[in-house]
SERO-4910 file (N, C-alpha, C, O; in steps of 0.05 Angstrom, whole numbers):
BEGIN
 pado doro    nc1    nc2    nc3   cac1   cac2   cac3    cc1    cc2    cc3    oc1    oc2    oc3
  Met    A   2647   2873    364   2665   2856    348   2671   2872    322   2654   2883    310
  Asp    A   2697   2871    315   2706   2883    290   2692   2869    267   2690   2844    266
  Asn    A   2682   2885    247   2668   2873    224   2686   2854    208   2675   2836    194
  Lys    A   2712   2858    209   2730   2839    195   2729   2811    207   2736   2792    194
  Cys    A   2719   2810    232   2717   2784    245   2689   2771    241   2685   2748    248
  Lys    A   2671   2787    230   2644   2776    225   2643   2763    198   2658   2769    180
  Lys    A   2623   2745    195   2619   2732    169   2597   2747    154   2576   2753    165
  Ile    A   2603   2754    129   2585   2768    112   2574   2749     91   2590   2735     78
  Gly    A   2548   2749     87   2536   2734     65   2529   2753     42   2519   2775     47
  Phe    A   2533   2744     18   2526   2761     -5   2509   2745    -24   2518   2724    -34
  Ile    A   2485   2754    -30   2466   2739    -46   2459   2757    -70   2447   2779    -68
  Gly    A   2465   2747    -94   2460   2762   -119   2486   2772   -132   2495   2794   -126
  Leu    A   2497   2756   -150   2523   2762   -162   2520   2769   -191   2533   2757   -208
  Gly    A   2503   2788   -197   2498   2797   -224   2518   2818   -233   2540   2820   -223
  Val    A   2509   2835   -251   2526   2856   -262   2538   2874   -240   2561   2881   -241
  Met    A   2522   2881   -221   2531   2898   -199   2541   2882   -175   2562   2889   -163
  Gly    A   2527   2860   -168   2534   2845   -144   2561   2832   -145   2575   2832   -125
  Lys    A   2568   2822   -168   2594   2808   -170   2618   2826   -164   2635   2819   -147
  Pro    A   2620   2850   -177   2643   2867   -170   2641   2878   -141   2662   2882   -129
  Met    A   2617   2882   -131   2614   2891   -103   2625   2870    -84   2639   2876    -65
  Ala    A   2618   2844    -89   2628   2822    -72   2658   2820    -74   2672   2815    -54
  Lys    A   2669   2824    -98   2698   2823   -102   2712   2845    -85   2733   2840    -74
  Asn    A   2700   2868    -84   2712   2890    -68   2711   2884    -39   2729   2892    -24
  Leu    A   2691   2869    -29   2691   2861     -1   2713   2842      5   2726   2843     26
  Leu    A   2718   2823    -14   2741   2805    -10   2767   2820    -11   2785   2814      5
  Lys    A   2770   2839    -29   2795   2855    -30   2800   2870     -4   2822   2874      4
  Ala    A   2778   2878      9   2780   2893     34   2785   2875     58   2790   2885     80
  Gly    A   2785   2849     53   2793   2830     75   2770   2818     91   2774   2806    112
  Phe    A   2745   2822     81   2722   2811     95   2718   2781     88   2725   2772     66
  Ser    A   2708   2766    107   2701   2738    103   2674   2736     90   2654   2748     99
  Leu    A   2672   2722     67   2648   2724     50   2638   2696     43   2653   2678     35
  Thr    A   2612   2693     46   2598   2669     36   2577   2678     15   2563   2697     20
  Val    A   2576   2665     -8   2561   2675    -30   2540   2655    -40   2543   2631    -36
  Phe    A   2519   2666    -53   2499   2649    -66   2488   2664    -90   2484   2688    -89
  Asp    A   2485   2649   -112   2471   2660   -135   2459   2636   -150   2469   2614   -148
  Ile    A   2438   2641   -165   2425   2619   -180   2442   2610   -204   2438   2588   -214
  Lys    A   2461   2627   -212   2480   2620   -233   2506   2610   -222   2518   2624   -204
  Pro    A   2516   2587   -230   2541   2576   -218   2566   2591   -226   2586   2591   -211
  Glu    A   2567   2604   -249   2591   2616   -259   2602   2638   -241   2625   2637   -233
  Pro    A   2586   2658   -233   2596   2679   -216   2603   2668   -188   2622   2679   -175
  Val    A   2589   2648   -179   2595   2636   -153   2623   2624   -154   2640   2628   -136
  Ala    A   2629   2609   -176   2655   2596   -179   2677   2617   -180   2699   2613   -170
  Glu    A   2671   2640   -193   2691   2662   -196   2697   2673   -168   2721   2679   -162
  Leu    A   2677   2676   -151   2682   2687   -125   2696   2667   -106   2713   2674    -90
  Val    A   2689   2642   -109   2702   2621    -94   2732   2620   -100   2748   2616    -83
  Ala    A   2738   2623   -126   2766   2623   -134   2782   2646   -122   2806   2645   -119
  Leu    A   2767   2667   -114   2780   2690   -101   2781   2688    -70   2792   2706    -57
  Gly    A   2769   2667    -60   2770   2663    -31   2744   2662    -16   2743   2658      8
  Ala    A   2722   2665    -30   2695   2664    -17   2687   2635    -13   2697   2616    -26
  Glu    A   2669   2630      6   2656   2605      9   2629   2606     -6   2619   2628    -12
  Lys    A   2618   2583    -12   2592   2583    -25   2572   2567     -9   2580   2549      7
  Glu    A   2547   2574    -12   2525   2559      0   2503   2553    -20   2503   2565    -42
  Ser    A   2486   2534    -14   2466   2525    -33   2439   2539    -32   2422   2533    -49
  Ser    A   2435   2557    -13   2410   2571    -12   2413   2597      5   2432   2599     21
  Pro    A   2396   2616      1   2396   2640     18   2394   2633     48   2406   2646     64
  Ser    A   2377   2613     54   2373   2605     82   2400   2596     94   2406   2602    117
  Lys    A   2415   2580     79   2440   2570     90   2461   2592     92   2478   2591    110
  Val    A   2461   2611     74   2478   2634     76   2472   2649    102   2491   2655    117
  Ala    A   2447   2654    107   2438   2668    131   2445   2653    156   2452   2666    176
  Gly    A   2444   2627    155   2449   2611    179   2478   2612    189   2483   2606    212
  Lys    A   2497   2619    171   2525   2619    179   2537   2647    179   2561   2650    184
  Cys    A   2521   2668    174   2532   2695    172   2519   2714    191   2496   2710    201
  Asp    A   2534   2736    198   2524   2756    216   2511   2779    202   2492   2792    212
  Ile    A   2520   2784    177   2510   2806    161   2504   2795    133   2522   2782    121
  Ile    A   2480   2799    123   2472   2788     98   2466   2811     79   2449   2827     84
  Ile    A   2480   2811     56   2476   2832     36   2462   2819     12   2470   2798      3
  Thr    A   2440   2832      3   2426   2823    -21   2429   2844    -43   2426   2868    -38
  Met    A   2434   2835    -68   2435   2853    -91   2421   2839   -114   2432   2824   -129
  Leu    A   2395   2845   -116   2377   2830   -133   2363   2849   -153   2362   2873   -149
  Pro    A   2351   2838   -174   2340   2855   -196   2317   2873   -188   2317   2896   -196
  Asn    A   2298   2863   -172   2274   2879   -168   2259   2869   -143   2267   2850   -130
  Ser    A   2237   2883   -136   2222   2877   -112   2214   2848   -109   2217   2836    -88
  Pro    A   2202   2835   -130   2194   2807   -127   2217   2788   -120   2213   2769   -105
  His    A   2241   2794   -130   2264   2777   -124   2272   2780    -95   2280   2761    -82
  Val    A   2271   2805    -85   2278   2810    -57   2258   2796    -39   2266   2784    -19
  Ile    A   2232   2798    -45   2212   2785    -29   2217   2755    -28   2215   2743     -6
  Gln    A   2222   2743    -51   2227   2714    -52   2251   2706    -37   2251   2687    -21
  Val    A   2274   2721    -41   2299   2713    -28   2297   2717      3   2309   2701     18
  Leu    A   2283   2737     12   2281   2742     41   2260   2725     54   2265   2714     75
  Thr    A   2236   2723     42   2214   2711     56   2204   2685     44   2186   2672     55
  Gly    A   2214   2677     21   2205   2653      7   2217   2628     19   2231   2628     39
  Lys    A   2210   2605      6   2221   2579     15   2252   2579     13   2263   2588     -7
  Asp    A   2265   2570     33   2294   2570     35   2305   2599     34   2328   2603     27
  Gly    A   2289   2618     43   2297   2646     43   2313   2653     67   2317   2638     86
  Val    A   2324   2678     66   2341   2688     87   2328   2686    114   2341   2678    134
  Leu    A   2303   2694    116   2290   2695    142   2284   2667    154   2277   2665    177
  Glu    A   2287   2646    137   2284   2619    148   2309   2611    164   2307   2596    184
  Gly    A   2332   2621    156   2357   2612    168   2370   2632    187   2389   2625    201
  Ile    A   2361   2656    186   2375   2678    201   2371   2676    231   2351   2666    240
  Arg    A   2391   2686    245   2390   2686    275   2384   2714    285   2391   2734    272
  Pro    A   2370   2716    308   2365   2743    319   2391   2758    324   2411   2746    332
  Gly    A   2390   2784    319   2413   2801    323   2430   2805    298   2448   2822    298
  Cys    A   2424   2790    277   2438   2794    252   2427   2819    237   2406   2830    245
  Ile    A   2441   2826    215   2433   2850    200   2430   2842    171   2448   2829    159
  Ile    A   2408   2851    158   2405   2848    129   2409   2876    117   2398   2896    126
  Ile    A   2426   2877     96   2430   2901     81   2420   2895     52   2434   2881     37
  Asp    A   2397   2905     45   2387   2901     18   2396   2924      0   2388   2947      4
  Met    A   2414   2918    -19   2425   2939    -36   2412   2939    -64   2422   2953    -82
  Ser    A   2391   2924    -66   2375   2924    -91   2361   2951    -94   2356   2965    -75
  Ser    A   2353   2957   -119   2336   2981   -124   2308   2971   -127   2300   2959   -147
  Ile    A   2292   2976   -106   2265   2966   -105   2245   2988    -96   2253   3011    -92
  Ser    A   2220   2980    -94   2200   2999    -84   2204   3005    -54   2209   2986    -39
  Pro    A   2203   3030    -46   2205   3036    -18   2183   3022     -1   2188   3016     22
  Val    A   2160   3018    -13   2138   3005      1   2146   2976      7   2141   2966     29
  Val    A   2159   2963    -12   2168   2935     -7   2190   2935     14   2191   2917     30
  Ala    A   2208   2954     12   2230   2956     32   2218   2957     61   2229   2944     79
  Lys    A   2197   2972     65   2185   2974     91   2172   2948     99   2173   2941    123
  Lys    A   2160   2934     80   2147   2908     87   2169   2887     95   2165   2871    113
  Met    A   2191   2888     80   2213   2869     87   2225   2876    114   2233   2858    129
  Tyr    A   2227   2901    121   2237   2910    147   2219   2899    169   2229   2889    189
  Ala    A   2193   2900    165   2174   2890    185   2177   2860    188   2175   2850    210
  Ala    A   2181   2846    166   2184   2817    167   2210   2809    182   2210   2790    197
  Ala    A   2231   2825    177   2256   2820    190   2254   2825    220   2265   2810    236
  Ala    A   2240   2846    227   2237   2854    255   2223   2832    271   2229   2828    294
  Glu    A   2204   2817    258   2191   2796    272   2210   2773    280   2205   2758    298
  Lys    A   2233   2772    265   2253   2752    271   2275   2763    289   2295   2749    295
  Gly    A   2272   2787    299   2292   2800    315   2317   2808    300   2339   2809    310
  Val    A   2312   2815    274   2334   2822    256   2332   2851    247   2310   2860    241
  Glu    A   2354   2865    246   2354   2893    236   2358   2892    206   2368   2873    194
  Met    A   2349   2914    193   2351   2915    163   2356   2944    155   2345   2963    166
  Leu    A   2372   2947    134   2376   2972    120   2369   2969     91   2374   2947     80
  Asp    A   2357   2989     79   2355   2989     49   2377   3008     40   2379   3031     49
  Ala    A   2394   2999     21   2418   3014     14   2424   3011    -16   2445   3001    -24
  Pro    A   2406   3021    -33   2411   3020    -62   2434   3037    -70   2443   3055    -55
  Val    A   2444   3032    -94   2469   3045   -103   2464   3060   -130   2445   3055   -144
  Ser    A   2482   3078   -135   2482   3093   -161   2511   3093   -172   2530   3096   -157
  Gly    A   2513   3091   -198   2539   3092   -210   2544   3071   -232   2562   3074   -248
  Gly    A   2526   3051   -233   2529   3031   -254   2553   3012   -250   2568   3014   -231
  Glu    A   2556   2994   -269   2577   2974   -268   2605   2986   -265   2621   2975   -249
  Pro    A   2612   3007   -279   2640   3017   -276   2646   3026   -248   2668   3020   -238
  Lys    A   2628   3039   -234   2633   3047   -207   2630   3024   -187   2642   3025   -165
  Ala    A   2615   3004   -194   2614   2980   -177   2641   2966   -178   2651   2956   -158
  Ile    A   2654   2966   -202   2680   2953   -205   2701   2968   -190   2718   2956   -176
  Asp    A   2702   2994   -192   2724   3009   -179   2717   3018   -151   2733   3032   -137
  Gly    A   2693   3011   -141   2686   3016   -113   2680   3045   -107   2685   3054    -84
  Thr    A   2669   3060   -126   2663   3088   -122   2634   3095   -124   2627   3118   -128
  Met    A   2617   3075   -121   2588   3080   -122   2579   3099   -100   2592   3101    -79
  Ser    A   2556   3111   -105   2542   3126    -84   2522   3107    -71   2506   3094    -86
  Ile    A   2521   3105    -45   2503   3087    -31   2484   3104    -14   2492   3120      3
  Met    A   2458   3100    -18   2437   3115     -5   2423   3096     14   2412   3076      6
  Val    A   2423   3104     40   2415   3084     60   2390   3094     76   2388   3117     83
  Gly    A   2372   3075     81   2350   3080     99   2351   3060    122   2356   3036    118
  Gly    A   2345   3069    146   2345   3052    170   2354   3066    195   2356   3091    195
  Lys    A   2359   3051    216   2367   3063    241   2396   3073    240   2413   3060    228
  Glu    A   2401   3095    252   2428   3107    251   2449   3088    264   2471   3086    253
  Glu    A   2442   3076    286   2462   3059    300   2469   3034    283   2491   3024    283
  Val    A   2449   3024    268   2454   3001    251   2472   3010    227   2491   2996    220
  Phe    A   2465   3033    216   2481   3044    194   2510   3048    202   2529   3040    188
  Glu    A   2514   3060    226   2542   3065    235   2557   3039    240   2581   3038    236
  Ser    A   2543   3018    248   2556   2993    254   2566   2978    229   2584   2961    231
  Val    A   2555   2985    205   2563   2972    181   2575   2991    160   2579   2984    137
  Lys    A   2579   3016    168   2588   3036    149   2615   3028    136   2618   3034    112
  Asp    A   2633   3016    151   2658   3008    139   2655   2987    117   2669   2987     97
  Ile    A   2635   2970    120   2629   2950    100   2618   2964     74   2627   2957     52
  Leu    A   2600   2983     78   2589   2997     55   2611   3013     40   2611   3013     16
  Leu    A   2629   3025     55   2650   3041     43   2671   3024     30   2689   3034     16
  Ser    A   2671   2998     35   2688   2980     20   2677   2975     -8   2692   2965    -26
  Met    A   2652   2982    -13   2640   2978    -39   2634   3004    -53   2630   3005    -77
  Gly    A   2633   3027    -38   2626   3052    -50   2643   3075    -41   2658   3073    -21
  Gly    A   2642   3097    -56   2658   3120    -50   2644   3137    -28   2657   3153    -15
  Ser    A   2618   3134    -26   2603   3148     -5   2579   3131      4   2569   3116    -12
  Ala    A   2572   3135     29   2548   3121     40   2534   3141     58   2546   3150     79
  Val    A   2510   3149     51   2496   3170     65   2470   3159     76   2454   3148     62
  Leu    A   2466   3163    102   2440   3156    115   2420   3177    109   2423   3200    116
  Ile    A   2399   3169     95   2378   3189     86   2357   3192    108   2348   3215    113
  Gly    A   2349   3170    120   2327   3172    140   2319   3143    147   2335   3125    147
  Ser    A   2294   3140    154   2284   3114    162   2282   3094    139   2287   3102    116
  Ile    A   2275   3069    145   2274   3049    125   2257   3057    101   2235   3068    105
  Gly    A   2266   3051     77   2252   3060     53   2263   3086     41   2260   3091     18
  Ser    A   2277   3101     58   2288   3127     49   2310   3123     29   2314   3139     10
  Gly    A   2325   3101     32   2347   3096     13   2336   3092    -15   2346   3103    -35
  Asn    A   2314   3076    -17   2302   3071    -44   2287   3095    -54   2286   3099    -78
  Thr    A   2277   3112    -36   2264   3137    -46   2285   3155    -58   2280   3167    -79
  Ala    A   2308   3157    -45   2330   3173    -57   2340   3161    -83   2345   3176   -102
  Lys    A   2342   3134    -85   2350   3122   -110   2330   3127   -132   2339   3133   -155
  Leu    A   2305   3126   -126   2285   3131   -147   2286   3160   -156   2282   3167   -179
  Ala    A   2290   3179   -137   2293   3207   -144   2318   3210   -162   2317   3225   -182
  Asn    A   2339   3196   -156   2363   3196   -173   2357   3187   -201   2365   3199   -220
  Gln    A   2341   3165   -203   2335   3154   -229   2317   3172   -245   2318   3172   -270
  Ile    A   2299   3186   -232   2283   3206   -245   2301   3227   -258   2298   3233   -282
  Met    A   2320   3237   -243   2337   3259   -252   2355   3249   -275   2360   3264   -294
  Val    A   2367   3225   -272   2384   3215   -293   2368   3211   -319   2378   3218   -340
  Ala    A   2344   3199   -317   2328   3195   -341   2321   3221   -354   2322   3223   -379
  Leu    A   2314   3242   -339   2308   3268   -351   2332   3281   -362   2331   3294   -383
  His    A   2355   3278   -349   2380   3289   -360   2387   3276   -387   2393   3289   -407
  Leu    A   2385   3249   -388   2390   3235   -413   2372   3243   -435   2380   3245   -458
  Ser    A   2347   3247   -428   2327   3255   -448   2332   3283   -458   2329   3289   -481
  Ala    A   2340   3301   -439   2347   3329   -447   2371   3329   -466   2371   3343   -486
  Val    A   2392   3313   -459   2415   3311   -476   2407   3301   -504   2416   3311   -524
  Ser    A   2391   3280   -504   2382   3268   -529   2367   3288   -547   2373   3291   -571
  Glu    A   2348   3301   -535   2331   3320   -550   2348   3343   -560   2344   3352   -583
  Ala    A   2366   3353   -543   2382   3376   -551   2402   3369   -574   2405   3384   -593
  Met    A   2414   3345   -572   2434   3338   -592   2421   3330   -619   2433   3334   -640
  Val    A   2398   3318   -618   2383   3312   -642   2374   3338   -655   2374   3341   -680
  Phe    A   2366   3357   -639   2359   3384   -648   2383   3396   -663   2380   3407   -685
  Ala    A   2407   3395   -651   2431   3406   -663   2437   3392   -690   2444   3405   -710
  Glu    A   2436   3366   -689   2442   3351   -714   2422   3357   -736   2430   3360   -759
  Lys    A   2397   3359   -729   2376   3366   -749   2381   3393   -761   2374   3398   -784
  Ala    A   2392   3411   -745   2398   3439   -754   2424   3440   -770   2431   3461   -781
  Gly    A   2438   3417   -772   2463   3417   -788   2487   3426   -773   2508   3432   -785
  Val    A   2485   3427   -746   2508   3436   -729   2521   3411   -717   2507   3393   -709
  Asp    A   2547   3411   -715   2562   3389   -704   2556   3385   -674   2563   3403   -658
  Pro    A   2543   3363   -666   2535   3359   -638   2559   3358   -619   2557   3367   -596
  Glu    A   2582   3349   -629   2605   3347   -612   2615   3376   -604   2623   3380   -582
  Lys    A   2613   3394   -623   2621   3421   -618   2601   3435   -599   2608   3452   -582
  Val    A   2575   3428   -603   2555   3438   -585   2561   3429   -556   2559   3444   -537
  Tyr    A   2567   3403   -554   2574   3392   -528   2597   3407   -515   2596   3414   -492
  Gln    A   2619   3411   -530   2642   3424   -519   2636   3453   -512   2647   3464   -492
  Ala    A   2617   3466   -526   2610   3494   -521   2594   3497   -496   2597   3516   -481
  Ile    A   2576   3477   -490   2558   3481   -468   2567   3467   -442   2556   3472   -421
  Arg    A   2587   3450   -444   2594   3434   -420   2607   3451   -398   2610   3441   -375
  Gly    A   2615   3475   -404   2626   3492   -383   2606   3512   -371   2612   3528   -354
  Gly    A   2581   3510   -381   2560   3529   -372   2540   3516   -354   2544   3494   -343
  Leu    A   2517   3529   -352   2496   3520   -333   2484   3493   -341   2474   3479   -324
  Ala    A   2485   3486   -366   2474   3461   -376   2493   3437   -372   2486   3415   -378
  Ala    A   2516   3442   -361   2535   3421   -356   2524   3402   -334   2509   3410   -317
  Ser    A   2532   3377   -336   2523   3357   -316   2541   3333   -317   2555   3328   -337
  Thr    A   2541   3317   -296   2556   3292   -295   2546   3273   -317   2561   3259   -330
  Val    A   2519   3273   -321   2507   3256   -341   2517   3264   -369   2524   3247   -385
  Leu    A   2518   3290   -374   2527   3299   -400   2556   3290   -406   2561   3279   -427
  Asp    A   2574   3294   -386   2602   3287   -391   2606   3256   -391   2624   3247   -405
  Ala    A   2590   3242   -377   2593   3212   -377   2582   3199   -402   2593   3180   -411
  Lys    A   2560   3210   -412   2546   3197   -433   2549   3208   -461   2546   3194   -481
  Met    A   2555   3234   -464   2558   3246   -490   2580   3233   -507   2576   3228   -530
  Pro    A   2604   3228   -495   2624   3214   -511   2615   3186   -521   2622   3178   -543
  Met    A   2600   3172   -504   2589   3146   -512   2570   3149   -536   2571   3133   -555
  Ile    A   2553   3169   -535   2534   3174   -557   2549   3181   -582   2543   3170   -603
  Leu    A   2569   3198   -581   2584   3206   -605   2599   3182   -617   2603   3180   -641
  Asp    A   2608   3163   -600   2622   3139   -609   2603   3117   -616   2611   3095   -625
  Arg    A   2576   3121   -613   2556   3101   -617   2562   3076   -600   2559   3053   -609
  Asn    A   2572   3081   -576   2579   3060   -557   2556   3057   -537   2555   3071   -517
  Phe    A   2539   3038   -542   2516   3033   -524   2519   3008   -508   2499   2996   -499
  Lys    A   2544   2999   -504   2550   2977   -486   2541   2985   -458   2550   3006   -448
  Pro    A   2525   2969   -445   2512   2979   -420   2530   2980   -396   2544   2961   -389
  Gly    A   2529   3004   -383   2537   3006   -355   2512   3004   -339   2511   2990   -318
  Gly    A   2491   3018   -348   2464   3016   -337   2445   3012   -360   2439   3032   -373
  Pro    A   2436   2988   -365   2419   2983   -388   2391   2995   -387   2381   3001   -365
  Ile    A   2379   2999   -410   2353   3011   -412   2332   2994   -396   2315   3006   -383
  Trp    A   2334   2968   -398   2314   2951   -383   2315   2956   -353   2295   2956   -340
  Met    A   2339   2961   -343   2342   2965   -314   2331   2992   -306   2318   2995   -286
  His    A   2336   3012   -323   2326   3039   -317   2295   3039   -320   2282   3053   -305
  Thr    A   2285   3024   -339   2256   3022   -342   2244   3010   -317   2223   3020   -307
  Lys    A   2257   2989   -306   2247   2977   -281   2246   2998   -259   2227   2998   -244
  Asp    A   2267   3014   -257   2267   3035   -236   2244   3055   -240   2231   3063   -220
  Leu    A   2240   3063   -265   2218   3082   -269   2191   3070   -265   2172   3084   -258
  Leu    A   2188   3044   -269   2163   3031   -262   2159   3031   -232   2136   3034   -222
  Asn    A   2181   3028   -217   2179   3030   -187   2172   3059   -179   2157   3063   -160
  Val    A   2183   3079   -194   2175   3106   -189   2145   3110   -193   2131   3121   -177
  Arg    A   2135   3099   -216   2106   3101   -222   2089   3089   -200   2070   3101   -191
  Asp    A   2097   3065   -192   2080   3051   -171   2081   3066   -145   2061   3068   -131
  Thr    A   2105   3076   -137   2107   3091   -112   2092   3117   -114   2080   3125    -94
  Ala    A   2094   3130   -137   2080   3156   -140   2050   3152   -137   2036   3169   -126
  Leu    A   2039   3130   -148   2011   3124   -145   2004   3120   -115   1983   3129   -106
  Glu    A   2022   3107   -101   2018   3101    -72   2017   3127    -56   2001   3129    -37
  Ile    A   2034   3146    -63   2037   3171    -46   2024   3195    -59   2025   3217    -48
  Asp    A   2011   3191    -83   1998   3213    -97   2017   3235   -105   2011   3259   -101
  Ala    A   2040   3228   -117   2059   3247   -126   2057   3250   -156   2055   3230   -171
  Pro    A   2057   3275   -167   2056   3279   -196   2083   3274   -209   2104   3283   -200
  Ile    A   2083   3258   -231   2107   3252   -246   2103   3253   -276   2108   3234   -290
  Pro    A   2093   3276   -286   2087   3277   -315   2111   3273   -333   2109   3260   -354
  Leu    A   2134   3285   -326   2157   3282   -343   2168   3254   -343   2175   3242   -363
  Thr    A   2169   3242   -319   2179   3215   -316   2161   3196   -332   2171   3177   -344
  Thr    A   2135   3200   -332   2117   3183   -346   2123   3184   -376   2122   3163   -390
  Gln    A   2129   3207   -387   2136   3210   -415   2161   3194   -422   2163   3181   -442
  Ile    A   2182   3197   -405   2207   3183   -410   2204   3153   -407   2216   3137   -421
  Leu    A   2187   3144   -388   2181   3116   -385   2170   3105   -411   2177   3083   -420
  Glu    A   2152   3119   -424   2141   3110   -450   2162   3109   -471   2161   3091   -488
  Ala    A   2181   3128   -471   2203   3127   -491   2220   3102   -486   2229   3089   -505
  Met    A   2225   3095   -461   2241   3072   -455   2227   3046   -463   2239   3027   -472
  Lys    A   2200   3046   -459   2185   3023   -467   2186   3020   -498   2186   2997   -508
  Ala    A   2186   3042   -512   2188   3041   -541   2215   3030   -550   2217   3016   -570
  Met    A   2236   3037   -535   2263   3026   -541   2263   2996   -538   2275   2982   -554
  Lys    A   2249   2986   -517   2248   2957   -513   2233   2944   -537   2241   2923   -546
  Ala    A   2212   2957   -546   2196   2946   -569   2214   2945   -594   2209   2928   -612
  Asp    A   2233   2963   -596   2251   2964   -619   2276   2946   -615   2294   2946   -632
  Gly    A   2277   2931   -593   2298   2912   -588   2323   2924   -576   2345   2912   -578
  His    A   2321   2948   -564   2344   2962   -552   2345   2961   -522   2359   2977   -510
  Gln    A   2331   2942   -509   2329   2942   -480   2356   2936   -467   2359   2943   -443
  Asn    A   2374   2924   -481   2400   2918   -469   2421   2939   -475   2444   2937   -466
  Asp    A   2414   2960   -490   2432   2983   -494   2436   2998   -468   2418   2998   -451
  Asp    A   2458   3012   -466   2461   3030   -444   2439   3051   -445   2428   3057   -466
  His    A   2432   3062   -421   2409   3080   -421   2413   3105   -437   2394   3119   -445
  Cys    A   2439   3112   -444   2443   3135   -462   2434   3128   -490   2431   3146   -507
  Gly    A   2430   3103   -496   2420   3094   -522   2391   3104   -527   2381   3100   -549
  Ile    A   2379   3115   -506   2352   3126   -510   2352   3148   -531   2330   3155   -541
  Ile    A   2375   3160   -537   2377   3180   -559   2366   3169   -585   2357   3184   -602
  Gln    A   2367   3143   -588   2357   3130   -613   2327   3134   -617   2317   3134   -639
  Tyr    A   2313   3139   -595   2284   3145   -596   2280   3171   -611   2263   3173   -629
  Trp    A   2295   3192   -603   2293   3218   -616   2305   3217   -644   2294   3230   -662
  Glu    A   2326   3202   -648   2338   3200   -675   2318   3188   -695   2317   3197   -718
  Lys    A   2303   3168   -685   2284   3155   -703   2262   3175   -711   2253   3175   -734
  Leu    A   2253   3191   -692   2233   3211   -698   2243   3232   -718   2227   3241   -735
  Ala    A   2268   3239   -716   2280   3261   -732   2294   3250   -757   2301   3266   -775
  Asn    A   2298   3224   -759   2312   3211   -781   2341   3222   -784   2350   3229   -806
  Val    A   2355   3224   -761   2383   3232   -761   2398   3214   -742   2386   3199   -727
  Thr    A   2425   3215   -744   2442   3200   -725   2463   3219   -714   2477   3233   -728
  Val    A   2465   3220   -688   2484   3237   -674   2510   3221   -670   2511   3200   -657
  Lys    A   2532   3230   -683   2558   3216   -681   2580   3236   -688   2576   3258   -696
  Arg    A   2605   3226   -683   2628   3243   -690   2630   3247   -720   2624   3229   -735
  Arg    A   2638   3270   -727   2641   3276   -756   2670   3274   -764   2676   3278   -788
***
């Protein structure tokens, strides 16, 4: 059956989920939605979606159920809790969890789904709210190849790329690796530009000088203009990145992987939360270094 003829359920209409669901509607898919907040549900219904009163009821009327939730405990509750997806789902359906969670939890949810005769993919995303809005996110997928291929068109309606990494949990492992690298890139940019400012050199000119060399990066080009403009409106907030690094920490303990640099950056992000900056964009972590050096990096 063509996926356009199938019913898709979407649970979790937050910062990322709402624009992702909108893109599915724009692509012509039939959508039933649920969220604990009525406002985003009403917004999606106005665009043509149906609404349901619980995850279980969404699952009962849909062939493919997508979840986009804050963290592992929320996924566990929505899938296996009271009125959860697995209460209402039918054998042969597919769950696509696009939340960023622990790979260990992804595997446990896969096992729970399998007991119901249901397939599951873990498919977290990278790109933040701007790329969720314009449908250019990177989607990292774990699960069976045949299941991935059967829903790839759905994924590509929300993202610019969708790559099967390996078995279940691999998607979230890739996402956590991504978040390690982004955090370290942001920290390197912060430390370098505070260093330049402290030395009395214009950080904007330093940025322009190095962005064509080996130190260039997507993170540098995406975030340095925001830093110079003191624009810390979140695309990816510090609290969310902190959550991902906590999942890195927990997974690293489980698999005995060394993460000394990530641990240091996690502590810096926790300090930002203590200073009331948890809702700043993650590039706002530069304020941690600025506070240590008593300088501000901005346009001159």
